C-alpha positions in Angstrom: 131.1 -51.5 -84.9 127.4 -51.5 -85.7 127.0 -50.1 -89.2 123.6 -48.6 -88.3 123.3 -45.1 -86.9 121.9 -44.8 -83.4 119.0 -42.4 -82.7 121.1 -39.4 -81.9 123.3 -39.9 -85.0 120.3 -40.3 -87.2 118.8 -37.1 -85.8 122.0 -35.2 -86.3 122.2 -36.5 -89.9 118.6 -35.4 -90.5 119.2 -31.9 -89.0 122.4 -31.4 -91.1 120.6 -32.5 -94.3 117.7 -30.1 -93.6 120.0 -27.1 -93.0 122.1 -27.9 -96.0 119.1 -28.3 -98.3 117.6 -25.0 -97.1 120.7 -22.8 -96.7 123.8 -24.4 -98.3 122.5 -25.8 -101.6 121.0 -22.4 -102.8 124.4 -20.7 -102.6 126.5 -23.5 -104.0 126.3 -22.7 -107.7 126.9 -19.0 -107.3 129.9 -19.6 -105.0 131.4 -21.8 -107.7 130.7 -19.4 -110.6 131.7 -16.2 -108.8 134.5 -17.5 -106.5 132.5 -16.0 -103.6 132.6 -17.2 -100.1 129.1 -18.5 -99.0 128.8 -16.5 -95.8 125.1 -17.1 -95.4 125.7 -20.9 -95.6 128.4 -20.6 -92.9 126.1 -18.7 -90.7 123.3 -21.2 -91.1 125.7 -24.0 -90.1 126.8 -22.0 -87.1 123.2 -21.4 -86.0 122.5 -25.1 -86.1 125.7 -25.7 -84.1 127.1 -27.7 -86.9 130.4 -25.8 -86.7 130.7 -27.1 -83.2 130.3 -30.8 -84.1 132.8 -32.9 -82.1 134.2 -29.7 -80.3 133.9 -29.3 -76.5 130.5 -28.5 -75.0 132.1 -26.1 -72.5 132.9 -23.8 -75.4 129.5 -24.1 -77.1 130.2 -27.3 -79.2 128.3 -30.6 -79.2 131.0 -32.7 -77.6 130.2 -35.3 -80.3 132.4 -38.0 -81.9 134.3 -38.2 -85.2 131.3 -40.2 -86.5 129.2 -37.1 -85.9 131.7 -35.0 -87.7 131.7 -37.2 -90.9 127.9 -37.3 -90.9 127.8 -33.5 -90.9 130.6 -33.3 -93.5 128.8 -35.7 -95.8 125.7 -33.6 -95.9 127.7 -30.4 -96.4 129.6 -32.1 -99.2 126.3 -33.3 -100.8 125.2 -29.6 -101.0 128.5 -27.8 -101.5 131.9 -29.6 -101.7 133.6 -26.2 -101.7 132.1 -25.3 -98.3 132.9 -28.8 -97.2 136.6 -28.4 -98.0 136.7 -25.3 -95.8 135.0 -27.1 -92.9 137.7 -29.8 -93.1 140.1 -27.1 -92.1 137.9 -25.0 -89.8 136.5 -27.9 -87.7 138.6 -31.0 -88.5 142.1 -29.5 -88.6 142.1 -26.3 -86.6 139.2 -26.9 -84.2 140.2 -30.4 -83.2 143.9 -29.7 -83.0 143.2 -26.7 -80.7 140.9 -28.9 -78.6 143.5 -31.7 -78.2 146.6 -29.6 -77.8 145.8 -26.0 -77.1 146.3 -24.3 -73.8 143.3 -23.5 -71.6 143.7 -19.8 -72.5 143.9 -20.5 -76.2 140.8 -22.7 -76.1 138.8 -20.1 -74.1 139.9 -17.3 -76.5 139.4 -19.0 -79.8 137.1 -22.1 -79.7 133.9 -20.1 -79.0 134.5 -17.9 -82.0 135.2 -20.9 -84.3 132.0 -22.6 -83.1 129.9 -19.5 -83.6 131.4 -18.7 -87.0 132.7 -15.3 -85.8 136.2 -16.4 -86.9 137.1 -18.7 -89.8 140.3 -20.7 -89.5 142.5 -22.9 -91.7 145.7 -24.8 -91.6 148.6 -23.0 -93.3 150.7 -26.0 -94.4 151.5 -28.0 -97.4 151.3 -31.8 -98.0 154.4 -33.9 -98.1 154.1 -37.5 -98.9 151.4 -39.1 -96.7 151.7 -36.4 -94.0 151.1 -32.8 -93.5 154.5 -31.1 -93.7 155.7 -28.7 -91.2 155.9 -25.1 -92.5 159.2 -25.0 -94.3 159.7 -21.3 -94.5 160.3 -20.5 -90.8 163.9 -19.5 -91.3 164.9 -17.6 -88.1 165.8 -20.2 -85.5 166.3 -17.7 -82.7 163.4 -15.5 -83.7 162.7 -12.5 -81.6 162.8 -12.9 -77.9 159.9 -15.0 -76.7 158.7 -16.0 -80.2 159.6 -16.8 -83.8 159.7 -15.0 -87.1 158.0 -16.5 -90.1 159.2 -15.9 -93.6 158.1 -17.6 -96.8 155.1 -18.4 -99.0 152.6 -21.3 -99.1 150.6 -22.0 -102.2 147.0 -23.0 -102.6 145.9 -23.0 -98.9 142.3 -24.1 -98.5 140.2 -21.4 -96.8 142.9 -18.8 -96.7 140.9 -16.2 -98.6 138.2 -16.3 -96.0 140.2 -17.1 -92.9 140.9 -14.7 -90.1 143.1 -17.2 -88.2 145.8 -19.6 -89.4 147.2 -22.6 -87.7 150.9 -22.6 -88.8 153.2 -25.6 -88.1 156.8 -24.3 -88.3 160.4 -25.6 -88.6 163.5 -23.6 -87.7 166.7 -23.7 -89.7 170.2 -22.5 -88.9 172.4 -20.5 -91.3 173.5 -23.7 -93.0 169.9 -24.8 -93.7 169.9 -27.5 -91.0 166.8 -28.0 -88.9 167.3 -26.9 -85.3 165.1 -26.8 -82.2 162.7 -23.9 -82.0 159.9 -24.9 -84.3 156.3 -25.2 -83.1 152.7 -24.8 -84.0 151.4 -21.2 -83.9 148.0 -19.5 -84.1 148.5 -16.5 -86.3 145.9 -13.7 -86.9 145.3 -12.6 -90.5 146.0 -9.0 -89.6 149.5 -9.8 -88.3 152.3 -7.6 -89.7 153.9 -9.2 -92.7 151.2 -11.6 -93.4 149.4 -11.3 -96.7 146.8 -13.5 -98.5 146.3 -13.6 -102.3 143.0 -13.6 -104.2 141.1 -16.8 -104.4 142.3 -19.0 -107.1 140.0 -20.2 -109.9 140.4 -24.0 -110.1 138.9 -27.0 -111.9 136.5 -27.4 -108.9 136.0 -26.5 -105.2 135.7 -22.9 -106.3 134.3 -21.0 -103.3 136.5 -22.8 -100.8 138.7 -19.7 -100.4 141.9 -21.3 -101.8 144.7 -18.8 -102.0 148.4 -18.2 -101.4 149.6 -17.1 -98.0 152.9 -15.2 -97.6 154.8 -14.4 -94.4 157.4 -11.7 -94.4 159.0 -11.3 -91.0 155.7 -12.1 -89.3 156.3 -12.4 -85.6 154.6 -15.1 -83.6 154.9 -14.9 -79.8 155.1 -17.7 -77.3 151.5 -17.0 -76.3 150.5 -17.9 -79.9 152.5 -21.2 -79.8 150.6 -24.3 -78.9 152.0 -26.3 -75.9 155.0 -28.6 -76.5 152.9 -31.7 -77.1 151.5 -30.1 -80.3 154.9 -29.8 -81.9 155.9 -33.4 -82.6 155.6 -35.5 -85.7 152.6 -37.4 -84.2 150.5 -34.2 -84.3 151.4 -33.6 -87.9 150.3 -37.2 -88.6 147.0 -36.6 -86.9 146.5 -33.6 -89.1 146.9 -35.7 -92.2 144.6 -38.4 -90.9 141.9 -35.8 -90.0 142.2 -34.3 -93.5 141.8 -37.7 -95.1 138.8 -38.5 -93.0 137.1 -35.2 -93.6 137.6 -35.3 -97.4 136.4 -38.9 -97.5 133.1 -37.7 -96.0 132.9 -34.7 -98.5 133.5 -37.1 -101.4 130.8 -39.5 -100.2 128.4 -36.5 -100.2 129.4 -35.6 -103.8 128.9 -39.3 -104.9 125.4 -39.3 -103.3 124.5 -35.9 -104.8 125.5 -37.3 -108.2 123.3 -40.4 -107.8 120.4 -38.2 -106.6 120.7 -35.9 -109.6 120.6 -38.9 -112.0 117.6 -40.4 -110.3 115.8 -37.0 -110.3 116.4 -36.6 -114.1 115.2 -40.1 -114.8 112.0 -39.4 -112.8 110.9 -37.0 -115.5 112.3 -38.9 -118.5 110.6 -41.5 -120.7 110.3 -45.1 -119.8 112.8 -46.1 -122.5 115.7 -44.5 -120.8 114.8 -46.1 -117.4 114.6 -49.5 -119.1 118.0 -49.1 -120.7 120.3 -51.7 -119.1 123.3 -49.5 -119.4 121.6 -46.8 -117.4 120.4 -49.3 -114.8 123.9 -50.6 -114.4 125.4 -47.2 -114.0 122.9 -46.5 -111.2 123.6 -49.8 -109.5 127.4 -49.2 -109.7 127.0 -45.7 -108.3 124.7 -46.8 -105.4 127.0 -49.7 -104.5 130.2 -47.7 -104.6 128.7 -44.8 -102.6 127.4 -47.0 -99.9 130.7 -48.9 -99.7 132.6 -45.6 -99.3 130.1 -44.3 -96.7 130.6 -47.4 -94.6 134.3 -47.3 -94.9 134.3 -43.7 -93.8 132.2 -44.5 -90.8 134.5 -47.4 -90.0 137.5 -45.1 -90.2 135.8 -42.5 -88.0 135.4 -45.2 -85.3 139.0 -46.1 -85.5 140.4 -42.6 -85.8 142.0 -42.7 -82.4 143.6 -46.1 -82.8 146.9 -47.2 -84.3 145.0 -48.2 -87.4 143.7 -44.7 -88.1 146.2 -43.8 -90.8 145.5 -46.9 -92.9 141.7 -46.7 -92.5 141.4 -43.0 -93.1 143.6 -43.2 -96.2 141.6 -46.1 -97.6 138.3 -44.3 -96.9 139.4 -41.2 -98.8 140.7 -43.3 -101.7 137.5 -45.3 -101.9 135.3 -42.2 -101.6 137.2 -40.2 -104.2 136.9 -43.1 -106.7 133.1 -43.3 -105.9 132.6 -39.5 -106.3 134.5 -39.3 -109.6 132.7 -42.3 -111.1 129.2 -41.4 -109.8 129.5 -37.8 -111.0 130.8 -38.9 -114.4 127.9 -41.3 -114.8 125.4 -38.6 -113.8 126.7 -36.4 -116.6 126.5 -39.3 -119.0 122.9 -40.1 -118.0 121.8 -36.5 -118.5 123.4 -36.5 -121.9 124.2 -33.1 -123.5 122.3 -31.4 -120.8 124.6 -32.8 -118.2 127.4 -30.6 -119.5 125.4 -27.4 -118.9 126.1 -25.3 -115.9 122.4 -25.0 -115.2 122.2 -28.8 -114.7 124.5 -28.8 -111.7 126.1 -32.2 -112.3 129.0 -30.8 -114.2 130.0 -28.9 -111.0 129.8 -32.2 -109.1 132.1 -33.8 -111.7 134.6 -31.0 -111.4 134.5 -30.9 -107.6 134.9 -34.7 -107.4 138.0 -34.6 -109.6 139.4 -31.7 -107.5 138.9 -33.6 -104.3 141.0 -36.4 -105.8 144.0 -34.2 -105.9 143.3 -31.5 -103.3 145.1 -31.3 -99.9 146.6 -34.8 -100.5 146.1 -36.8 -103.7 144.8 -40.3 -104.1 148.3 -41.4 -104.8 149.3 -40.1 -101.3 146.4 -42.1 -99.8 147.7 -45.2 -101.5 151.2 -44.5 -100.2 149.8 -44.1 -96.6 148.0 -47.4 -96.9 151.0 -49.1 -98.3 153.2 -47.9 -95.5 150.9 -49.8 -93.1 150.9 -52.9 -95.2 154.7 -53.0 -95.8 156.2 -51.5 -92.6 159.5 -53.4 -92.9 160.1 -52.0 -96.4 159.3 -48.4 -95.5 161.2 -48.6 -92.2 164.3 -49.7 -94.0 164.2 -47.2 -96.8 163.0 -44.0 -95.0 
């Protein structure tokens, strides 16, 4: 691949940066402090058709590539990692899964609303090893005629507090607890009977991403809500994990870049002595090097996201980007000194967000595991 952006990609990056600087950044601190969903930011992204990035043109999207998606996600992450985490679900997980596997009727009914921001969607699933686990609370194998009942609770679902639509992968069990045919992937409305969403959780970081518990108590999902059969296999669940890794890699690159920007902005108004400090110069050099390396790895993974190497490259991109974000934000706090720990400085939020991305929706250890499985296939094939 050519590591340089083409003209269209550069224009998209510039557009996303402008919208995020004007409309996303101003809301980021308040969303973090107040656990409030940045609705104005979401509307601004929709008006710029950034919610439609890499979604079909026939439904109002851009029809762009995964590279387009990570370019937009990086700029959103640079302005607000919390909003970026929600976009990973809304666009990367739900939007792209529906595009690839939804029926024509499901696409026509839902995709325009996702692209316009009229509806907000998230994946209601938990992580299990290196993959997104199927919903393990769907207990009624037979369900009601023509559908399935969902029972159980999922903790800490990104975007749940703001979502009006949930993508729910399910597994069916018999009375003895054995998995039986009948599972699937369902589109479930928030106002469905028996579905409840808790209050947004206050976390170390990514506050404002709408993370909350989701409970299903006899919630009925009809066959019309089920994605076609090709969306129910383990390959689709793997794709969800890869998409999440790629999306969070881009968000982490944005946080790393924002941290470097904050350090440079502070130094621009500081005395010459601080700029001449070799320790400061080396921190800047390390942050710039690691951020660029993570960015290029993320672009590389986006270019390979539809190949057999996608799992390894997406996992490595997220691992590298998370390391860069944590290190770059930590250095920014250090360079700003005591002021770096103040909420008004902004860099402490970047530090908290970076650390949360490292463990959120798939930890760095899970990314290492995913990469190792590709490096040692014989070992894992023989033991799992």
